[in-house]
Each structure stands twice: as structure tokens, then as C-alpha cells.
VEXLUM-628392 format. One record per residue (C-alpha): residue in three letters; x, y, z. Coordinates in steps of 0.001 Angstrom, whole numbers, padded with zeros to 6 digits. Example, Ala and Ser with C-alpha at 12.3 -4.5 7.8 and 13.67 -1.06 7.14 Angstrom:
Ala  012300  -004500  007800;
Ser  013670  -001060  007140;
END
This chain:
Met  000000  000000  000000;
Val  001168  003522  -000848;
Ile  001697  005703  002250;
Thr  000720  009388  002409;
His  002543  011940  004516;
Ser  003111  015682  004765;
Leu  006439  017487  005121;
Gly  004877  020377  007025;
Phe  001732  022490  007286;
Pro  001118  026280  007488;
Arg  001438  027379  011089;
Ile  -000244  030793  011022;
Gly  -003866  029573  011068;
Arg  -006820  030248  008794;
Asp  -007321  033699  010320;
Arg  -003657  034408  011127;
Glu  -004292  033497  014745;
Leu  -000588  033002  015407;
Lys  000327  036446  014080;
Lys  -002319  038127  016213;
Ala  -001273  036218  019333;
Gln  002433  036948  018791;
Glu  001864  040670  018433;
Ala  -000487  040764  021420;
Phe  002160  038978  023494;
Trp  004881  041397  022418;
Ile  002912  044435  023532;
Gly  001738  042842  026792;
Glu  -001918  042297  025877;
Leu  -001568  038503  026056;
Asp  000393  036532  028648;
Glu  002545  033507  027890;
Ala  -000185  031091  028906;
Gly  -002537  032733  026435;
Leu  000056  032591  023666;
Arg  000778  028937  024319;
Ala  -002947  028168  024281;
Val  -003225  029666  020802;
Gly  -000297  027536  019635;
His  -001845  024400  021134;
Asn  -005174  025038  019420;
Leu  -003510  025713  016066;
Arg  -001471  022531  016200;
Lys  -004526  020470  017128;
Thr  -006552  022032  014320;
His  -003842  021502  011725;
Trp  -003213  017879  012707;
Asp  -006963  017249  012507;
Leu  -007209  018898  009072;
Gln  -004444  016706  007704;
Lys  -005694  013525  009357;
Asn  -009269  014125  008205;
Ala  -007980  014541  004649;
Gly  -006417  011100  004959;
Ile  -002734  011926  005579;
Glu  -001292  008939  007452;
Leu  001988  010314  008873;
Leu  001547  013773  010367;
Pro  004442  016217  010750;
Val  005467  017458  014193;
Gly  008166  020107  014553;
Asp  006855  022205  011666;
Phe  005204  024593  014130;
Ala  007382  027522  015210;
Trp  006739  030564  017368;
Tyr  008802  032664  014957;
Asp  010877  030536  012567;
Gln  011769  026861  012365;
Val  015508  027521  012030;
Leu  015437  029736  015113;
Thr  013558  026999  016970;
His  016233  024532  015934;
Ser  018964  026882  017148;
Leu  017331  027045  020564;
Met  016995  023268  020709;
Leu  020703  022873  019899;
Gly  021795  025588  022339;
Val  023062  027909  019582;
Ile  022298  031165  021391;
Pro  024587  034178  020923;
Glu  026127  035484  024131;
Arg  024177  038756  023943;
Phe  020876  036852  024188;
Lys  021687  034273  026824;
Pro  019246  034846  029697;
Val  020725  036050  032938;
Asn  019415  033007  034815;
Glu  020646  030712  031984;
Lys  017128  029295  031492;
Val  016001  029569  027882;
Asn  012397  030644  027381;
Leu  010076  032168  024781;
Gln  011447  035606  025530;
Thr  014922  034348  024617;
Met  013603  033253  021236;
Phe  011823  036507  020516;
Ser  014837  038500  021665;
Met  017054  036717  019161;
Ala  014546  037487  016423;
Arg  013687  041063  017365;
Gly  016842  042444  018961;
Ile  015945  042945  022607;
Ser  018195  041633  025360;
Asp  017710  041659  029115;
Arg  021436  040948  029494;
Tyr  022601  044098  027722;
Cys  019815  046529  028513;
Asp  018168  046124  025111;
Ile  021117  047271  022983;
Ala  021646  043910  021271;
His  021089  043716  017526;
Ala  018830  040954  016261;
Gln  020193  037918  014503;
Glu  020680  038270  010777;
Met  017714  037273  008666;
Thr  017791  036034  005080;
Lys  015689  034134  002535;
Trp  015008  030418  002918;
Phe  016590  029141  -000290;
Asp  014638  030666  -003210;
Thr  011405  031359  -001333;
Asn  009989  034551  000157;
Tyr  010181  032998  003620;
His  012887  034464  005885;
Tyr  014847  032507  008475;
Leu  017077  033621  011342;
Val  020693  032814  010496;
Pro  022389  030698  013199;
Glu  025467  032381  014704;
Phe  028362  030046  015469;
Ser  031352  030907  017627;
Ala  034816  029391  017352;
Asp  034295  027526  020622;
Gln  030693  026589  019803;
Gln  029269  023826  021936;
Phe  025902  022143  021399;
His  023475  020999  024056;
Leu  019734  020432  024334;
Ser  018254  023623  025690;
Trp  014700  023789  024307;
Asp  012169  020946  024589;
Gln  009502  022233  022212;
Leu  009842  019343  019742;
Phe  009451  016679  022423;
Glu  006541  018486  024060;
Glu  004698  018691  020746;
Val  005363  015037  019900;
Arg  003897  014090  023271;
Glu  000985  016429  022594;
Ala  000257  014847  019197;
Arg  000641  011301  020513;
Asp  -001798  012060  023347;
Leu  -004300  013126  020671;
Gly  -003916  009745  019009;
His  -001930  010827  015960;
Asn  000656  008807  014070;
Val  003481  011323  013825;
Lys  006714  011915  011976;
Pro  008872  014545  013729;
Val  010665  017010  011444;
Val  014200  018196  012201;
Ile  016650  020210  010130;
Gly  019533  017959  009140;
Pro  022976  018623  010633;
Leu  024630  019489  007323;
Thr  021869  021855  006232;
Tyr  021838  023518  009646;
Leu  025573  024186  009553;
Trp  025364  025368  005937;
Leu  022679  027911  006855;
Gly  024673  029364  009732;
Lys  027469  031907  009905;
Thr  030505  032477  012038;
Lys  032007  035898  012694;
Asn  035457  034349  012800;
Lys  036461  033735  009188;
Asp  039138  031291  010321;
Val  036476  028903  011615;
Asn  035356  026176  009210;
Lys  031727  025316  009886;
Leu  032362  021686  009010;
Asp  034735  021501  011957;
Leu  031645  021845  014150;
Leu  030002  018715  012721;
Asn  031615  016223  015091;
Arg  030493  018339  018044;
Leu  026944  018522  016672;
Leu  026263  014907  015700;
Pro  026110  013446  019236;
Leu  023262  015820  020002;
Tyr  021257  014415  017090;
Gly  021721  011018  018683;
His  020253  012328  021939;
Ile  017331  013908  020039;
Phe  016531  010692  018188;
Gln  016753  008670  021386;
Arg  014301  010957  023160;
Leu  011926  010730  020196;
Ala  012195  006944  020205;
Asp  011404  006938  023924;
Leu  008198  008823  023058;
Gly  007102  005997  020745;
Val  008103  007582  017427;
Glu  008969  005250  014517;
Trp  010015  007650  011712;
Val  011840  010976  011768;
Gln  012073  013366  008815;
Ile  015533  014903  008453;
Asp  015409  017927  006138;
Glu  018562  018225  004019;
Pro  017540  020622  001219;
Ile  021164  021609  000560;
Leu  021396  018341  -001376;
Val  019786  020224  -004287;
Leu  022641  022770  -004304;
Asp  026089  022801  -005897;
Leu  027981  021389  -002917;
Pro  031760  021509  -002446;
Gln  033317  018056  -002333;
Lys  034145  018468  001374;
Trp  030454  018870  002150;
Lys  029574  015829  000060;
Asn  032153  013829  001963;
Ala  030730  015162  005210;
Phe  027293  013784  004308;
Glu  028710  010285  004010;
Cys  030634  010558  007267;
Ala  027752  012129  009206;
Tyr  025097  009667  008124;
Asn  027337  006688  008749;
Ile  027300  007887  012340;
Ile  023606  008802  012352;
Lys  022594  005371  011067;
His  023463  003909  014482;
Asn  020963  006218  016197;
Pro  017398  005070  016928;
Leu  014413  005595  014557;
Lys  013769  005057  010884;
Lys  015042  008065  009010;
Leu  013608  009826  005951;
Val  015987  012369  004415;
Ala  013913  015076  002730;
Thr  015169  017153  -000192;
Tyr  013156  019829  -001963;
Phe  013186  023021  -004063;
Gly  015159  021368  -006867;
Gly  016723  018258  -008339;
Leu  019507  016203  -006800;
Glu  021483  016132  -010080;
Asp  025155  015435  -009243;
Asn  024162  014657  -005635;
Leu  021692  011970  -006702;
Ser  023928  008980  -006092;
Leu  025079  010457  -002782;
Ala  021513  011016  -001568;
Ala  020242  007660  -002817;
Asn  022968  005763  -001022;
Leu  022930  007524  002344;
Pro  022487  004848  005037;
Val  018941  005885  005941;
Asp  015548  004233  005483;
Gly  013942  006634  003026;
Leu  014465  009574  000696;
His  012080  012339  -000360;
Ile  012542  014122  -003694;
Asp  010790  017098  -005283;
Leu  009157  016129  -008597;
Val  007524  019533  -009071;
Arg  010801  021417  -009413;
Ala  012658  018476  -011015;
Pro  010056  016186  -012580;
Asp  012449  013948  -014509;
Gln  014706  012893  -011647;
Tyr  012455  010054  -010514;
Leu  013503  007897  -013486;
Thr  017159  008012  -012452;
Ile  016513  007706  -008734;
Leu  014520  004524  -009292;
Asp  017651  002939  -010750;
Tyr  019938  004133  -007951;
Leu  017743  003542  -004905;
Pro  018712  000511  -002776;
Ser  016046  -002171  -002615;
Tyr  015340  -001668  001087;
Lys  014694  002064  000936;
Val  011402  004009  000855;
Leu  011057  006660  -001855;
Ser  008775  009601  -001140;
Leu  007685  011439  -004281;
Gly  006753  015099  -003845;
Val  004202  015391  -006625;
Val  001815  018080  -005348;
Asn  003223  021605  -005547;
Gly  003743  022970  -002043;
Arg  004659  026425  -003342;
Asn  001841  027388  -005685;
Val  -001953  027415  -005621;
Trp  -002868  025623  -008840;
Arg  -004616  022281  -008718;
Cys  -002535  019236  -009443;
Asp  -003037  017620  -012833;
Leu  -004020  014294  -011308;
Glu  -003892  012155  -014433;
Lys  -000473  013436  -015471;
Thr  000853  012895  -011952;
Leu  -000763  009497  -011638;
Ala  001193  008234  -014632;
Ile  004429  008944  -012730;
Leu  003153  007244  -009595;
Arg  001935  004155  -011458;
Tyr  005309  003704  -013107;
Ser  007084  004190  -009766;
Tyr  004747  001782  -007986;
Lys  005670  -000999  -010404;
Lys  009279  -000577  -009269;
Leu  008740  000151  -005585;
Glu  005391  -001313  -004550;
Asn  004987  -000754  -000787;
Arg  008138  001378  -000632;
Leu  006352  004268  -002412;
Trp  005199  007250  -000367;
Val  003264  010239  -001741;
Ala  003701  013787  -000434;
Pro  003744  017466  -001368;
Ser  006926  018672  -003039;
Cys  007957  020547  000132;
Ser  006383  021805  003327;
Leu  002973  023378  002777;
Leu  004249  026317  004835;
His  004412  028229  001539;
Ser  000720  027679  000696;
Pro  -002403  029406  002038;
Val  -004398  027270  004450;
Asp  -007854  026542  003051;
Leu  -009511  027413  -000267;
Glu  -012965  026801  001196;
Arg  -012736  030152  002972;
Glu  -012692  031948  -000394;
Asp  -016345  032841  -000985;
Lys  -015620  035811  -003279;
Leu  -013753  033982  -006055;
Asp  -015824  033178  -009112;
Cys  -016564  029493  -009524;
Glu  -014399  028971  -012596;
Leu  -011260  030465  -011081;
Lys  -011843  028719  -007772;
Ser  -012088  025384  -009572;
Trp  -008513  025842  -010810;
Leu  -007010  026304  -007314;
Ala  -005913  024264  -004297;
Phe  -004575  025473  -000913;
Ala  -002901  023406  001805;
Val  -006024  021543  002944;
Gln  -006968  020735  -000659;
Lys  -003395  019686  -001462;
Cys  -003579  017135  001355;
Ser  -006731  015758  -000273;
Glu  -004953  015582  -003632;
Ile  -002102  013605  -002074;
Val  -004550  011166  -000516;
Leu  -006531  010784  -003745;
Leu  -003369  010018  -005714;
Ala  -002454  007308  -003222;
Gln  -005995  005894  -003385;
Ala  -005750  005804  -007173;
Ile  -002799  003436  -006766;
Asn  -004199  001427  -003882;
Gln  -007826  001283  -005088;
Pro  -007894  002383  -008746;
Asp  -011510  001320  -009346;
Ala  -012993  002992  -006278;
Pro  -015986  005155  -007347;
Asn  -014649  008279  -005649;
Val  -011296  007871  -007429;
Val  -012896  007415  -010850;
Ala  -015147  010435  -010309;
Ala  -012310  012640  -009020;
Leu  -010057  011812  -011968;
Ala  -012837  012592  -014433;
Glu  -013517  015918  -012720;
Ser  -009817  016783  -012689;
Arg  -009523  016036  -016419;
Thr  -012517  018258  -017196;
Thr  -011146  021116  -015090;
Gln  -007682  020964  -016651;
Glu  -009133  021009  -020167;
Ala  -011442  023922  -019346;
Arg  -008589  025997  -017986;
Thr  -006390  025317  -021022;
Lys  -009142  026422  -023430;
Ser  -010416  029386  -021382;
Thr  -010583  032677  -023316;
Arg  -009822  034519  -020065;
Ile  -006154  033523  -020167;
His  -004720  034649  -023525;
Lys  -004829  038319  -024692;
Pro  -003629  038983  -028269;
Ala  -002867  042687  -027620;
Val  -000465  041833  -024772;
Gln  001204  039107  -026812;
Ala  001668  041463  -029765;
Arg  003331  044081  -027547;
Ile  005706  041460  -026141;
Ala  006632  040382  -029670;
Ala  007460  043989  -030612;
Ile  010106  044503  -027862;
Thr  013560  045427  -029181;
Ala  016974  045652  -027490;
Lys  016753  049459  -027588;
Asp  013731  049380  -025260;
Ser  015910  048203  -022351;
Gln  018760  050745  -022677;
Arg  019082  054160  -021000;
His  019925  056980  -023418;
Thr  023396  057571  -021948;
Leu  025836  055931  -019548;
Phe  025480  056439  -015798;
Ser  028729  058427  -015656;
Gln  027170  060976  -018008;
Arg  023619  061176  -016718;
Ile  024494  061308  -012987;
Asn  025923  064822  -013379;
Lys  022657  066007  -014874;
Gln  020790  064395  -011985;
His  023004  066066  -009364;
Ile  022308  069448  -010910;
Ser  018569  068810  -011180;
Leu  018150  067366  -007681;
Asn  020634  069626  -005820;
Leu  021044  067241  -002863;
Pro  023691  067408  -000112;
Leu  026454  064897  000509;
Leu  025033  061738  002099;
Pro  021409  062495  001145;
Thr  018853  061059  003531;
Thr  015675  059273  002526;
Thr  013491  056292  003432;
Ile  012618  053182  001478;
Gly  008995  054163  000914;
Ser  006369  053114  003430;
Phe  005492  054699  006768;
Pro  003571  053121  009675;
Gln  000350  051435  008652;
Thr  -001688  052423  011679;
Ala  -004910  050764  012794;
Ser  -006714  053881  011605;
Ile  -005265  053554  008101;
Arg  -006182  049888  007871;
Leu  -009698  050551  009154;
Thr  -010170  053330  006600;
Arg  -009135  051029  003751;
Gln  -011397  048266  005028;
Ser  -014336  050647  005353;
Tyr  -013819  051921  001820;
Lys  -013649  048391  000378;
Ala  -016787  047463  002329;
Gly  -018650  050440  000869;
Lys  -018922  052242  004196;
Leu  -016908  055206  002908;
Ser  -017452  057068  -000342;
Glu  -014537  057524  -002710;
Glu  -014414  061216  -001808;
Glu  -014238  060407  001906;
Tyr  -011547  057788  001302;
Val  -009393  060131  -000787;
Glu  -009731  062837  001859;
Ala  -008623  060392  004576;
Met  -005621  059211  002554;
His  -004650  062803  001731;
Ser  -004639  063515  005449;
Glu  -002270  060586  006068;
Ile  -000010  061635  003191;
Lys  000084  065203  004491;
His  001056  063944  007928;
Ala  003856  061788  006487;
Val  005223  064713  004476;
Glu  005125  067046  007493;
Val  006964  064496  009652;
Gln  009698  064099  007043;
Glu  010128  067839  006575;
Asn  010321  068376  010329;
Leu  012928  065632  010624;
Gly  014995  067199  007857;
Leu  015016  064328  005369;
Asp  016323  065297  001947;
Val  014248  063110  -000372;
Leu  010690  062432  000720;
Val  008113  059728  000089;
His  004329  059893  000306;
Gly  004175  057072  002877;
Glu  002008  054568  000969;
Ala  -001004  054887  003271;
Glu  -003274  053790  000426;
Arg  -001322  050558  -000160;
Asn  -002203  047287  001505;
Asp  000931  045530  000218;
Met  003735  046427  -002172;
Val  002638  043738  -004636;
Glu  -001081  043433  -004012;
Tyr  -001683  047169  -004430;
Phe  -000338  047120  -007987;
Ala  -001754  043699  -008811;
Glu  -005235  044979  -007983;
Gln  -004860  047555  -010738;
Leu  -003458  045240  -013412;
Asp  -005536  043035  -015669;
Gly  -004573  039385  -015297;
Tyr  -004465  039042  -011507;
Val  -007002  037531  -009144;
Phe  -007096  038010  -005375;
Thr  -008018  035982  -002351;
Ser  -009557  037081  000921;
Phe  -007740  034612  003171;
Gly  -004768  033421  001108;
Trp  -002175  034406  003716;
Val  001286  032868  003960;
Gln  004046  033582  006472;
Ser  007003  035684  005360;
Tyr  008777  035874  008737;
Gly  007767  035990  012378;
Ser  004370  037651  012543;
Arg  004721  039100  009054;
Cys  002201  037534  006672;
Val  001594  038300  003015;
Lys  -001329  037497  000747;
Pro  000163  036852  -002697;
Ala  -002006  037690  -005668;
Ile  -002492  035035  -008335;
Ile  -001501  035555  -011972;
Phe  -004043  033711  -014104;
Ser  -003801  035415  -017524;
Asp  -001750  037776  -019682;
Leu  -000969  041015  -017810;
Ser  -001522  044662  -018712;
Arg  -002087  048089  -017113;
Pro  -005475  049594  -018004;
Lys  -004777  052978  -016356;
Ala  -002307  054909  -014163;
Met  -001863  053439  -010692;
Thr  000031  055958  -008499;
Ile  000067  059338  -010235;
Glu  -002648  061099  -008227;
Trp  -001200  060108  -004841;
Ile  002396  061012  -005689;
Cys  001466  064301  -007319;
Tyr  -000607  065280  -004301;
Ala  002372  064559  -002036;
Gln  004695  066568  -004281;
Ser  002280  069519  -004147;
Leu  002809  069697  -000370;
Thr  006575  070232  -000450;
Ser  009352  071904  -002380;
Lys  011627  068952  -001619;
Val  012109  066083  -004025;
Met  009358  063447  -003820;
Lys  010060  059868  -004902;
Gly  007577  057909  -006948;
Met  007282  054391  -005517;
Leu  006727  051302  -007656;
Thr  007310  047564  -007350;
Gly  009522  045983  -010001;
Pro  008551  043204  -012401;
Val  010674  040440  -010847;
Thr  009358  041167  -007359;
Met  005782  041370  -008650;
Leu  006334  037935  -010164;
Met  008242  036261  -007325;
Trp  005853  037499  -004663;
Ser  002789  036392  -006570;
Phe  001583  032919  -007343;
Pro  002608  032774  -011020;
Arg  001059  030875  -013891;
Glu  002397  027400  -014543;
Asp  001399  027381  -018220;
Leu  003682  030301  -019204;
Ser  007374  030855  -018526;
Leu  008456  033199  -015760;
Glu  010472  035131  -018336;
Val  007422  036027  -020421;
Gln  005362  036892  -017337;
Ala  008182  039223  -016187;
Arg  008201  040997  -019550;
Gln  004459  041534  -019409;
Leu  004838  043081  -015961;
Ala  007795  045187  -017108;
Leu  005774  046791  -019896;
Ala  002949  047622  -017491;
Ile  005381  049229  -015017;
Arg  007195  051067  -017830;
Asp  003934  052840  -018635;
Glu  003656  053969  -015012;
Val  007277  055186  -014875;
Leu  006764  057338  -017957;
Asp  003542  058760  -016552;
Leu  005318  059708  -013314;
Glu  008098  061430  -015232;
Ala  005558  063328  -017350;
Ala  003900  064478  -014108;
Gly  007163  066088  -012940;
Ile  008439  063404  -010549;
Lys  012255  063504  -010601;
Ile  013019  060243  -008761;
Val  011249  056949  -009350;
Gln  012067  054013  -007108;
Ile  011335  050586  -008613;
Asp  011759  048048  -005842;
Glu  013276  044705  -006776;
Ala  013374  043217  -003305;
Ala  013096  039700  -004734;
Phe  015786  039947  -007417;
Arg  018286  037703  -005591;
Glu  015506  035448  -004341;
Gly  014615  034459  -007895;
Leu  018098  033123  -008565;
Pro  017982  029387  -009349;
Leu  019622  027155  -006782;
Arg  021975  025642  -009365;
Lys  024659  027871  -010840;
Ala  024276  026332  -014286;
Lys  020855  027975  -014489;
Trp  021859  031354  -013099;
Gln  022796  033185  -016249;
Tyr  019541  032487  -018030;
Tyr  017583  033868  -015066;
Leu  019886  036850  -014569;
Asp  019648  037785  -018226;
Trp  015861  037931  -018333;
Ala  015472  039387  -014825;
Thr  017940  042190  -015587;
Glu  016338  042832  -018951;
Ala  012888  043053  -017321;
Phe  014094  045733  -014904;
Arg  015776  047725  -017640;
Leu  012697  047415  -019822;
Cys  010521  049057  -017182;
Ala  013124  051717  -016228;
Ser  014847  052764  -019442;
Gly  012346  054963  -021188;
Val  013062  058056  -019049;
Arg  015243  061125  -019671;
Asp  018781  061344  -018256;
Glu  017648  063791  -015570;
Thr  015149  061330  -014083;
Gln  016835  059272  -011396;
Ile  015910  055593  -011079;
His  016268  053929  -007669;
Thr  015771  050315  -006704;
His  015684  048483  -003377;
Met  016734  044920  -002540;
Cys  016010  042936  000608;
Tyr  018241  040658  002696;
Ser  020435  038860  000202;
Glu  023944  037704  -000502;
Phe  025010  039908  -003410;
Asn  028499  038608  -004184;
Asp  027348  036104  -006765;
Val  025062  038478  -008659;
Ile  026845  041806  -008347;
Lys  027582  042039  -012079;
Ser  023908  041595  -012889;
Ile  022905  044168  -010272;
Ala  025258  046592  -011964;
Ala  023788  045629  -015325;
Met  020342  046694  -014078;
Asp  021815  050198  -014340;
Ala  019712  051758  -011572;
Asp  021133  055130  -010624;
Val  020796  054337  -006906;
Ile  020380  051001  -005149;
Thr  019308  050721  -001513;
Ile  020007  047473  000340;
Glu  019563  045932  003792;
Thr  022928  045850  005545;
Ser  022573  046822  009201;
Arg  022249  043288  010595;
Ser  025397  042268  008725;
Asp  027301  045261  010163;
Met  027827  046583  006600;
Glu  029582  043354  005556;
Leu  027240  043029  002557;
Leu  028907  046131  001112;
Asp  032104  044137  000628;
Ala  030634  042730  -002563;
Phe  030054  046222  -003939;
Lys  033564  047322  -002957;
Ala  035297  044290  -004442;
Phe  033414  044684  -007705;
Thr  033880  048482  -007727;
Tyr  030151  048962  -008180;
Pro  029808  052054  -010389;
Asn  026490  053586  -009319;
Glu  025215  055110  -006068;
Ile  024299  053037  -003003;
Gly  022120  053491  000067;
Pro  023121  050871  002659;
Gly  020523  050437  005373;
Val  021793  052006  008577;
Tyr  019263  050565  010991;
Asp  017119  047459  011187;
Ile  013427  048146  010711;
His  012456  044562  011600;
Ser  013364  045219  015233;
Pro  011498  047587  017583;
Arg  014704  048922  019107;
Val  015748  052463  018208;
Pro  019477  052878  017498;
Asp  021134  056037  018719;
Ala  022883  058488  016398;
Ser  026376  057311  017346;
Glu  025545  053729  016366;
Ile  024310  054877  012957;
Thr  027316  057150  012537;
Asn  029652  054221  013192;
Leu  027857  052148  010548;
Leu  028147  055017  008079;
Arg  031861  055306  008764;
Lys  032203  051620  007966;
Ala  030264  052215  004764;
Thr  032614  055031  003707;
Lys  035538  052617  003958;
Arg  033879  050436  001357;
Ile  032088  052938  -000911;
Pro  033213  056481  -001904;
Val  031267  058928  000229;
Glu  030064  060929  -002770;
Arg  028152  057828  -003913;
Leu  026535  057015  -000556;
Trp  022925  057596  000470;
Val  021570  057238  004016;
Asn  018374  055280  004653;
Pro  016788  052593  006856;
Asp  017063  048929  005894;
Cys  013550  048652  004484;
Gly  010071  050181  004541;
Leu  008585  051312  007843;
Lys  005011  050053  007501;
Thr  005349  047541  010370;
Arg  006727  050049  012869;
Asp  004830  052610  014963;
Trp  005195  056380  014696;
Pro  007108  057127  017941;
Glu  009947  054689  017197;
Thr  009933  055696  013509;
Lys  010349  059374  014319;
Ala  013035  058662  016905;
Ala  015041  056380  014624;
Leu  014814  058685  011607;
Ser  015780  061665  013766;
His  018916  059805  014862;
Met  019596  058841  011247;
Val  019416  062456  010064;
Thr  021620  063564  012971;
Ala  024197  060918  012082;
Ala  024250  061943  008418;
Arg  024688  065616  009312;
Gln  027448  064825  011792;
Leu  029363  062820  009209;
Arg  028895  065555  006602;
Cys  030535  067989  008984;
Glu  033420  065591  009530;
Leu  033961  065136  005805;
Thr  033614  068737  004616;
END
């Protein structure tokens, strides 16, 4: 019989209960008992949802109060000195301090742990910090408590842990002389203790996530896998090594022959690898096939997938397991909540709950192929897939004709940066180290309520515009009073940097409850691309022009770039990402030209997801970088020399893509650097990046307010890497998640720091 299991389930809840409880706990409106009760109820609900769908092995350890990597760090005792509690007893506050940058040991001056993207997803994890004398010990019992909790509820569970090699790979050490692999022998005994405790709780299988097996690994790391798992094999429990987000490729033989009891592979990202793995897999080993997409919202083509499973079953028989491609963490929870989607579109979609049902149905189609419910479901799936393919809603000849007419000239600025920057300096007349922000200001409860009331028809358009104008006016006044040099309108009218634009483009559809976790309590609701994309009318002109009318200072126009629009949406699966990016680029290009025609001198086109879109395998990088860079240039290159183009990028490692970032030819790039202590600028220094840069000088993801001297010190470090005449001063990212008091205080310190350094340098 084919076994069904899940690699993980969304933890936030149908109504973002976890987010709401976290934030209430942080501000003191909910005590720890109340927070833990919410977590308990969510876990129980999610186990029940999966079990009721028919999933046989339920994941435990996929729930996290902030991030699963951070949870793992606590379990292994990897806690930086600045966050170790005074009484040495680790608790929830320790975890949140590491994530948010508050420390009872150092009177709240500690900076939060670095945060970066989880492989090529929009999920962020907290980077483990290793010291040269790093020791590992069990210091957080959450996994064992939740296993006991699930077992008491009568569930058959499969605990999920991050594998030792992946965990070390994800971490960093401040001492460059320390080789992370040297820590492996210290770490492995702790995995033995973990597995023993799980075995004592009655567990049979454990899922060991080793997604780095889909990366280009150095030979030393490959060798380390063999050594580590030859030790791990002596530990209790049956072990399933899980890989996802790509194909094993040159690591296929290594993964297939690890001395464990099962292997999971991703057949959504690498559909052809199952043929090879079937030949390599030892005869005793379980093979889990990830055939339902854990990262998108489209229904599985059941008949196409079933052909793969039938072929595999002939080879494997009872050693075949069926699963999603990866954890369902990256999917919304339940499509049934969506009562505002039209029936046709809804019939094309599946969220986490529905994906569990698809997994179970596929297994039933192998185990009981003639069952009436299986026959009916396959017929319905075939009808739905055919209807979607033939739908006239998807293909738009006018958009396709415009794409076909693109030429190389459309993605080139009129002159080189070295020529146009002088014109921009004259036109803008900004001081040395100009200060600005990334775009958004606090999204207060009042702003959110106003938007909700307008959408619900409780406010007229005139009343809504008046309310938003009031918020914009306030944001402009605050910035002028603080002394910022380049202002923004604050984005009060925007619900999300992608959704706001997607709502105004033809070709997107939106959900009411399609939330997914980005990090901590931050949730996003990605829009869904279902057809060819176009811009029917201007999207931002009225708001930006109103803001500019309030000040004589330069006002930035704020847009989201084509790659970020694509990566932070659920894209089509029937059209290449490259073509979808070009469609978005043409729509944004129209908006850029309209802003310029309206007198806006700076247009910021955020490409926060540019690095995130990079394929995991280097052999595929250049193809992606070519079309991603071309898409940005296509949307930005129609303007005059005097119009300055900015872009912003989120937490990323830039070394590998610095040439392509330069090829984007943005006049100014702003990046998140404060958590790395400006180390990310090393890539720009080594490459001699030619254009202007705004390194983030304080971390907006933390509630702590840095003082002016701290920011000044970071700026001094920046000047050692980048010529001061090419430096801008700005926060790490947008300020929508912060409140006004801390925003004003932090920006005031930032302006003070910039002015102090100007005085030192002139």
C-alpha cells in the first residue's frame, strides 16, 4: 500500500491566529499562557485537518513561534552570548529577543540575529550564529513536548528536524578562520540524543530535512554527508531524508545511497529525476515522491501525476510514499474560505487543505484504482484541466503582440550612468550623504480601518481620498520636520507592495484569506496571476502628485519591479516566468513614464526579490539573470537622463550576482545591511560597483531604536567600502510595520548621524 505523509503544514492559522497572538504577546496584551494556548489550538486544528484529509503520517516540529531555524537553534543551544538569559534558562522571551533584537542581558542594545531568505522562497529565516568555541546541548524541549501532545491526541506522527549538514550550511561564524564543518563532530552526538528521546516517546520515523542536497555542494560537504550519516545510522528511529526546491542532479547517487531508510525528492521542481533515482535507490529504501506543488496554488493535474506514480509503484510497490513537493508552509491554508472567487477560477485552485486531499486521492488511485470516488475525481480533474487550457480569459492577443514587438533598444538608458548622474546632481541639488526612506510609513490601525471601510462600501470615494490625503500630508510634514532630503508619500493607500499594484493590473485575481508567512508575525497574501498582464490605467500618479504639491523637496515615486511582482505572486504554470516578467515590465514602464511626465524627478522601482529568484543551481543562473535584468531595464529605461531611477533589494547575498545588479543600471540602489554590520557592502567594494548606493543604517524589523552614534559608526564603515560621494543614508527597508514614535526617533537619529558625518567630511 502507498503511504501518504506531509512534510509540514502552514502554522499561522486560517485567520492568522498566530500572528495576532504573537503581536499581542509582544505588547503585553496577552500573557505567555494565552500565547501557548493559541499555539496548542492551532497545532490540534492543523493535525486534525491533515488527518481528516487522509494523511497517514503527520508532521510534528513544523510549528514555530517565529521561525523553524530559530527553533532549531534554541533546541541545539546555539544562542549568541548577547541573548543568553541572565538566569541561563532559555524561554520564549529568549527566542523573541534573538529574532527582534531585545536583550535583558545588555539593557536592550543587542542587535537581532541576521535574517535572510530560505533558499529561493519569500520565507525568511534567522541565520544561526556560530562561535569558534561553539558547543551544542539540548536547551529547548519544544519538539518533544509537541510530539507528546500529538501522541496524546492519538496521531501517528513523523517529527521534522533540520539535518545537521543543512543547519551548519545555513549558519554563519564571525570568525572567518572557523570552518563550519569543523563543528560537525560536536553537533552529531546531540542528534543522537534527540533521536533517542523521540524513540522513547514511541516515534517510529523521523524526517531529516537536508535541502542543501539540491545545491552545488563543495566536495568536502559531500564527503561530510557520508561521514555524518554513517554515524547517524546507528541512532534510533527510521530516518527519511527530505530534499526539496530542486533536483539532486550530481548529488543523486550520494543522496540515494545515504544509510537511511527513506528519501524524499521534489518532482515539481525536477520532474524527470524520478527515473534516475529509481535505478539508484537501494532495494530496502522508501522513496517519497513530492508530486503536489507545495509552493503554488494551482490544482494538481491528477492524471499526469498518476502516470508517474503508477510507473514508480511498479518498481517500488509498498516502498512508495506520496507527499507534497515541500512543506505546505508556503501555501495558504484553506480554499474553502474563499467565498468571493468566481466558480471557474476557484475550480482551478488548491490550498494546503486541498493539497492534502490531492495527495490522498493520488495514493488511493494506486491502492484502489476502481474505487468510485477515485474514478469520479479523476474525471472531474480532467474536465477542469481542459477547461482551464481552453479558457478565453487567459490569452490576450494585444499583450502578446506588444511582447513580440520589444527590441533591445527598449531596455537601454539613453546615456551611460557616468554621463547622466551629473545632470541628476544638478537637477536634484542634494547634499552629501542624502537622507531618505525606502517608501512606506507606519500602517496604523486607523489607516487599515479606513481602507477596510472603503472596500466594504462604508466610505465614499471622496471620503476615502480625503482620509488618505490627510495621512499623506502627515507623512510629508513628519519628514520635513525631521529634515530628510528626499521624501516619500508614505504609501497609506497601499495594503501591500505587490497586491496594491496587482489589484490595478488586468490578469491578476485576489483571495480574501490566502495568507502565507514571510517571517515571524509578518504575513503576506500573494495575488495570483491567471492570464496575460496589462495596465489599463495609471496606478500611483494622483497620490504622488498630491504629495509633491505639499513640499518643495524632491518626492520619490514608488513602484514595485517586475521580478518582485512575479516572485511574490503565485505565477502561472502554463507560461514561462520570463514572459510573465516581460508583461509586468511593460505595465510598469507605462507607469514610470507617466510619473516622469507628471514632474516626478526620482522613481524608485523596488526589486526586493531579485536575488531570491536566482535558481539554486549555478548552471541555471545566467539564463535567469539575463531575463530578470532585462525586465528591470525594460521598465526603467524609457526616461530622460535627468530622471533618477532607484531600486531596493532585501536581505540577500550579493556577491554572486553583483555584475547583474550593476547591469540593471539603476542610478541608486538601496540594500539591507545593518544586521550584517555593513559586511554586505564588501561585494560592492570588491566589484567596484559604479552607481550610487544606500546601505541600510538601521534594522526596521526590530522595535529597538538605534542612537545616532551607532548609525554614525555604521556610516563610517560604509565610507571605507564605498566612496562617500556615492553614498545615500536610509533605513534597511520600509517602515510600515513600525509605529510612529519609534519611527520618528530612529529617523531623527539617522538624520543627525548623516549631518554629523557631513561635517566631519567637509
